[in-house]
C-alpha positions in Angstrom: -87.6 42.8 6.6 -88.0 41.1 10.0 -91.2 39.0 10.3 -93.6 39.4 13.1 -94.4 36.4 15.3 -97.8 36.3 13.8 -96.3 36.1 10.3 -93.9 33.3 11.4 -96.8 31.3 12.9 -98.8 31.7 9.7 -95.8 30.7 7.6 -95.3 27.6 9.8 -99.0 26.6 9.6 -99.0 27.1 5.9 -96.0 24.8 5.5 -97.5 22.2 7.9 -100.8 22.2 5.9 -98.9 21.5 2.7 -96.8 18.7 4.2 -100.0 17.2 5.7 -101.5 17.0 2.2 -98.3 15.3 0.9 -98.3 12.9 3.8 -101.9 11.9 3.0 -101.0 11.2 -0.6 -98.1 9.0 0.6 -100.3 7.2 3.0 -102.5 6.2 0.1 -99.5 4.3 -1.2 -99.2 2.8 2.2 -96.5 0.2 2.6 -96.4 -0.6 -1.2 -93.0 1.1 -1.9 -91.5 -0.9 1.1 -93.2 -4.1 -0.1 -91.8 -3.6 -3.6 -88.3 -3.0 -2.3 -88.5 -6.1 0.0 -89.7 -8.3 -2.8 -86.9 -7.1 -5.1 -84.4 -7.9 -2.3 -86.0 -11.3 -1.8 -85.9 -12.1 -5.6 -82.2 -11.1 -5.7 -81.5 -13.4 -2.8 -83.4 -16.3 -4.4 -81.6 -15.8 -7.7 -78.3 -16.0 -5.9 -79.4 -19.2 -4.0 -80.5 -20.8 -7.3 -77.2 -19.9 -9.0 -75.3 -21.5 -6.0 -77.4 -24.7 -6.2 -76.8 -24.9 -9.9 -73.0 -24.6 -9.3 -73.2 -27.3 -6.5 -75.2 -29.6 -8.8 -72.6 -29.2 -11.6 -69.8 -29.9 -9.1 -71.5 -33.0 -7.9 -72.1 -34.3 -11.5 -68.5 -33.7 -12.3 -67.4 -35.6 -9.1 -69.6 -38.6 -10.2 -68.0 -38.6 -13.6 -64.5 -38.4 -12.1 -65.3 -41.2 -9.6 -66.6 -43.4 -12.4 -63.4 -42.8 -14.4 -61.4 -43.7 -11.3 -63.4 -46.9 -11.0 -62.6 -47.8 -14.7 -59.0 -47.0 -14.1 -59.0 -49.2 -11.0 -60.8 -52.1 -12.8 -58.2 -51.9 -15.7 -55.4 -52.0 -13.1 -57.0 -55.0 -11.4 -57.2 -56.8 -14.8 -53.6 -56.0 -15.5 -52.4 -57.2 -12.0 -54.5 -60.4 -12.4 -52.7 -61.1 -15.6 -49.4 -60.5 -13.9 -50.3 -63.1 -11.1 -49.9 -65.8 -13.7 -46.3 -64.8 -14.3 -45.0 -64.4 -10.7 -41.8 -66.2 -9.9 -42.1 -66.1 -6.1 -44.3 -65.5 -3.1 -43.0 -62.0 -2.5 -44.1 -60.9 -6.0 -47.4 -62.7 -5.6 -48.1 -60.9 -2.3 -47.1 -57.5 -3.7 -49.4 -57.9 -6.7 -52.2 -59.2 -4.5 -51.8 -56.1 -2.3 -52.1 -53.9 -5.4 -55.3 -55.7 -6.4 -56.7 -55.2 -2.9 -55.8 -51.5 -2.9 -57.5 -51.0 -6.2 -60.5 -52.9 -4.9 -60.7 -50.6 -1.9 -60.4 -47.6 -4.2 -63.4 -48.9 -6.2 -65.4 -49.3 -2.9 -64.5 -45.7 -1.8 -65.5 -44.3 -5.2 -68.8 -46.2 -5.2 -69.5 -44.8 -1.7 -68.7 -41.3 -2.8 -70.9 -41.7 -5.9 -73.9 -42.8 -3.7 -73.3 -39.8 -1.4 -73.2 -37.4 -4.4 -76.4 -38.9 -5.9 -78.1 -38.5 -2.6 -76.9 -34.9 -2.4 -78.0 -34.3 -6.0 -81.5 -35.6 -5.1 -81.7 -33.2 -2.1 -80.3 -30.2 -4.0 -82.6 -30.9 -6.9 -85.6 -30.8 -4.6 -84.3 -27.6 -3.0 -83.7 -26.1 -6.5 -87.3 -26.9 -7.5 -88.8 -25.4 -4.3 -86.6 -22.3 -4.6 -87.6 -21.9 -8.2 -91.3 -22.1 -7.2 -90.6 -19.4 -4.5 -88.9 -17.3 -7.1 -91.8 -17.5 -9.6 -94.3 -16.7 -6.8 -92.3 -13.7 -5.6 -91.9 -12.4 -9.2 -95.7 -12.7 -9.6 -96.2 -10.8 -6.3 -93.7 -8.2 -7.4 -95.5 -7.6 -10.7 -98.9 -7.2 -8.9 -97.4 -4.8 -6.3 -95.5 -2.8 -9.0 -98.7 -2.4 -11.0 -100.6 -1.2 -7.9 -97.9 1.2 -7.1 -97.7 2.5 -10.6 -101.4 3.0 -10.7 -101.5 4.9 -7.4 -98.4 6.9 -8.2 -99.7 7.8 -11.6 -102.9 9.1 -10.1 -101.2 11.2 -7.4 -97.7 12.1 -8.7 -98.7 15.3 -10.4 -100.5 16.5 -7.3 -97.6 15.5 -5.1 -95.0 17.3 -7.3 -97.1 20.4 -7.3 -97.3 20.3 -3.5 -93.6 19.6 -3.1 -92.9 22.7 -5.2 -95.4 24.7 -3.1 -93.7 23.4 0.1 -90.2 24.4 -1.2 -91.5 28.0 -1.8 -93.2 28.1 1.6 -90.0 27.1 3.3 -88.4 30.3 2.0 -90.8 32.3 4.2 -89.4 30.7 7.3 -86.1 31.6 8.9 -83.5 28.8 9.1 -83.6 28.4 12.9 -87.3 27.9 12.9 -87.2 25.6 9.9 -84.7 23.4 11.6 -87.0 23.1 14.7 -89.9 22.4 12.5 -88.1 19.7 10.5 -86.9 18.1 13.7 -90.4 18.0 15.1 -91.7 16.6 11.8 -89.2 13.7 12.1 -90.1 13.1 15.8 -93.7 12.3 15.3 -95.0 9.5 13.1 -97.9 11.6 11.8 -95.5 14.3 10.8 -97.3 17.0 12.8 -94.9 19.7 14.0 -97.4 22.6 14.1 -100.9 21.9 15.6 -103.9 24.0 16.6 -106.2 24.5 19.6 -109.1 22.1 19.3 -111.8 22.0 22.1 -109.4 23.7 24.5 -106.8 21.0 23.8 -103.6 20.5 21.8 -104.7 18.7 18.6 -101.4 16.9 18.5 -101.5 15.1 21.9 -105.1 16.0 23.0 -103.9 17.3 26.4 -105.9 20.2 27.8 -104.3 23.7 27.3 -104.8 26.0 30.4 -107.0 29.1 29.6 -104.1 31.5 30.3 -101.9 29.7 27.8 -104.7 29.6 25.2 -105.1 33.4 25.6 -101.3 33.8 25.0 -101.5 31.6 21.9 -104.3 33.7 20.5 -102.4 36.9 21.0 -99.7 35.6 18.6 -97.0 37.6 20.4 -94.6 34.6 20.8 -94.1 31.1 19.6 -95.6 28.7 22.2 -95.0 25.0 22.3 -97.2 22.3 24.0 -95.9 21.6 27.4 -96.8 17.9 26.9 -95.7 17.0 23.4 -93.4 19.9 22.4 -95.3 20.8 19.2 -95.7 24.4 18.1 -99.3 25.5 18.7 -101.3 28.0 16.7 -104.8 29.4 17.4 -108.0 28.5 15.5 -108.0 31.8 13.7 -104.8 31.0 11.8 -106.3 27.7 10.8 -109.5 29.4 9.6 -107.5 32.0 7.7 -105.4 29.3 5.9 -108.5 27.3 5.0 -110.2 30.3 3.5 -107.2 32.0 1.9 
């Protein structure tokens, strides 16, 4: 059976009233769900950073061990070459062995330089690790607090919200698809979620612009769906609001 314009307007206002109640419940939660999600992302990022620092520190420790082993090998080689110097038969052999000793000495200097650099890097990364660990512990503490707040608020309001969502789903069935699409689009357009508004003090209660007397008269007749010429919201008269509140 085809709905009259009046029935359509009443159905739209009923749905808007339900959604407004849901919005108010969600407003109580405020930014908590977003804050919780942000903290979880932050903690995941800090965990990744800590893991990377740990890997870097292990690599630096390994490099120091390797360099120290290279120094031992070079020292052993120098000792061997120094022993051979006593057995040389000519200047050419002496120069060749001396050159090898010099090369090994340079290798030791390079290794010692690399060890100092790695130790300096370890110091910096250890400080970074400790500060990141503190940030992680702080963020985890903040997350626990925010989660508890959210759980408390959600626990107090979830049952009511679920009932209203069920009610909204049923109310949507009383509205034709075309109108429902318009309603949903308007809901998404405005931050306060008001797609259907009423006349208040001769003005649109959505944008507070004055409604001309002739247009007010047409709205009260409920013969056609009228939108605010300023904000584009659907307007209903005070009578529909009263009827919904006292239904």
